[in-house]
MARDO-903517 format. One line per 10 residues: number of its first residue (from 1); their letters; for each residue x, y, z of N, C-alpha, C. Coordinates in steps of 0.2 Angstrom, whole numbers. Layout:
BEGIN
NUM = A = X,Y,Z,X,Y,Z,X,Y,Z ~ ...
//
This chain:
BEGIN
1 = MVVIISVGLI = -161,-45,-168,-156,-43,-167,-154,-38,-162 ~ -156,-33,-159,-156,-26,-157,-159,-31,-149 ~ -163,-38,-148,-162,-42,-140,-155,-42,-137 ~ -153,-46,-147,-148,-51,-142,-140,-46,-140 ~ -140,-39,-145,-138,-34,-142,-136,-29,-136 ~ -144,-30,-134,-147,-26,-128,-145,-31,-121 ~ -144,-37,-123,-143,-41,-118,-137,-41,-115 ~ -129,-41,-120,-125,-42,-121,-122,-33,-117 ~ -127,-30,-119,-127,-20,-115,-126,-19,-110 ~ -130,-20,-108,-135,-22,-101,-129,-21,-93
11 = PIMNWAPLAI = -127,-28,-96,-122,-30,-90,-115,-28,-90 ~ -111,-26,-94,-106,-19,-97,-108,-13,-95 ~ -114,-9,-96,-116,-3,-94,-115,-2,-86 ~ -119,-7,-84,-117,-7,-76,-110,-12,-76 ~ -107,-9,-74,-102,-16,-74,-95,-6,-74 ~ -97,-4,-79,-91,0,-79,-92,5,-79 ~ -95,8,-71,-96,13,-64,-93,12,-60 ~ -94,5,-56,-91,0,-52,-83,-3,-54 ~ -81,-3,-60,-74,0,-65,-73,5,-61 ~ -76,8,-64,-71,17,-64,-71,17,-55
21 = QTNIKVEQKT = -74,17,-52,-74,18,-42,-69,13,-40 ~ -68,7,-43,-66,6,-37,-60,6,-42 ~ -57,10,-46,-53,12,-48,-47,16,-49 ~ -53,22,-45,-52,26,-41,-48,27,-32 ~ -52,23,-28,-52,17,-24,-47,17,-24 ~ -43,14,-29,-36,8,-27,-32,15,-25 ~ -33,20,-32,-32,27,-34,-23,31,-28 ~ -33,34,-22,-34,33,-19,-30,26,-10 ~ -30,27,-12,-28,22,-5,-20,19,-9 ~ -18,19,-16,-11,17,-14,-4,26,-14
31 = TVIFVAQEKI = -11,29,-16,-7,38,-13,-4,39,-6 ~ -10,38,-4,-10,36,5,-7,32,7 ~ -6,28,4,-1,21,8,5,24,6 ~ 7,27,1,16,31,0,16,36,1 ~ 12,41,5,10,47,8,12,44,17 ~ 8,40,17,9,39,24,18,34,23 ~ 19,30,22,28,28,23,33,31,21 ~ 32,41,16,36,44,17,37,47,26 ~ 33,47,30,26,49,33,31,47,39 ~ 32,41,40,36,35,44,42,37,46
41 = EDAKQRVLAN = 47,36,37,52,36,34,57,42,38 ~ 50,51,39,57,56,41,51,56,50 ~ 48,52,54,47,52,59,53,48,64 ~ 53,44,56,62,39,61,67,45,62 ~ 68,49,52,79,50,53,75,57,58 ~ 69,59,62,68,62,66,71,62,73 ~ 67,53,74,73,51,78,78,48,84 ~ 80,46,75,87,42,79,94,50,77 ~ 89,57,75,95,60,72,95,66,80 ~ 90,63,84,88,65,93,94,59,98
51 = LFSWTATGCN = 93,54,95,95,49,100,96,49,103 ~ 100,51,106,102,54,114,97,58,119 ~ 96,63,115,92,65,119,85,62,120 ~ 84,55,124,77,56,123,80,56,132 ~ 74,61,133,73,64,140,67,62,144 ~ 63,64,140,56,64,141,50,59,139 ~ 43,61,142,39,53,141,33,57,139 ~ 32,51,134,23,54,133,26,53,126 ~ 18,58,124,15,58,117,18,62,112 ~ 22,65,107,21,71,101,19,70,96
61 = SESWTLGGVE = 11,74,94,10,72,90,6,77,85 ~ 8,73,78,9,80,73,4,80,66 ~ -2,81,67,-9,79,59,-3,84,54 ~ -8,85,45,-2,86,41,-7,84,35 ~ -5,84,32,-10,87,26,-4,88,17 ~ -4,83,13,0,80,6,-5,80,4 ~ -6,82,-5,-7,80,-9,-15,77,-11 ~ -20,77,-3,-26,78,-5,-25,70,1 ~ -17,69,6,-19,65,10,-17,70,17 ~ -24,68,22,-22,70,27,-22,63,35
71 = GLTDICYDSS = -15,65,36,-14,59,44,-11,62,51 ~ -9,57,53,-9,60,58,0,59,60 ~ 3,60,66,11,54,70,10,55,73 ~ 13,52,76,14,50,84,22,53,84 ~ 20,52,88,28,49,92,29,49,99 ~ 30,41,102,26,42,109,34,37,112 ~ 38,42,118,41,41,123,40,31,130 ~ 42,24,128,36,22,132,45,24,139 ~ 49,20,134,52,21,141,61,27,138 ~ 67,25,143,72,28,142,74,26,137
81 = SLKNITVNAW = 75,21,134,76,15,129,71,15,120 ~ 65,16,125,61,15,116,54,20,114 ~ 55,21,107,51,27,106,45,22,99 ~ 38,23,100,32,21,95,30,27,91 ~ 31,23,85,29,30,81,23,27,77 ~ 20,29,76,12,29,73,12,34,67 ~ 10,31,62,8,34,57,1,34,54 ~ -5,38,57,-13,33,53,-15,40,48 ~ -15,37,43,-18,44,33,-22,42,32 ~ -27,46,31,-30,43,25,-34,52,21
91 = HNESPAEVIA = -38,47,16,-37,51,9,-44,57,9 ~ -45,66,7,-47,70,9,-55,64,7 ~ -59,63,2,-63,61,-1,-66,53,1 ~ -59,50,7,-62,43,9,-61,42,16 ~ -63,48,23,-56,48,28,-61,44,30 ~ -64,38,31,-66,32,34,-62,28,33 ~ -56,27,28,-52,20,27,-46,22,32 ~ -47,24,33,-39,25,38,-32,18,36 ~ -27,22,34,-18,15,36,-18,19,42 ~ -12,13,44,-10,14,50,-3,9,50
101 = FNTKVARR = 0,16,52,9,13,55,11,12,57 ~ 15,7,61,18,6,70,26,5,64 ~ 29,6,70,37,7,71,39,7,79 ~ 46,6,80,48,6,85,55,7,84 ~ 57,12,86,66,13,89,69,12,97 ~ 74,10,94,76,7,99,82,9,103 ~ 85,11,105,92,15,109,94,11,112 ~ 100,7,109,104,2,113,111,7,118
//
């Protein structure tokens, strides 16, 4: 009887830490995605607010930290009518897992 119980408990004991670790990683990634999405929307609003003053070329970079998430926002002026916005974000506890969002804003 004890052998049957131990044979059933050992896989469950091995599975539990993996399930907890996976849950933590999923929560971190979800947080990073929502923060990165918020940052790219903020950058788009800033670009659209200055729609008719696009005279510069090159890139402007901004680093930020929000709720355990760090990131970098780049707004690049490719031409007089196109801007590329890139947001790279990562969680403080797993900086190797970077989430990247890219979008373009055009002046027509």
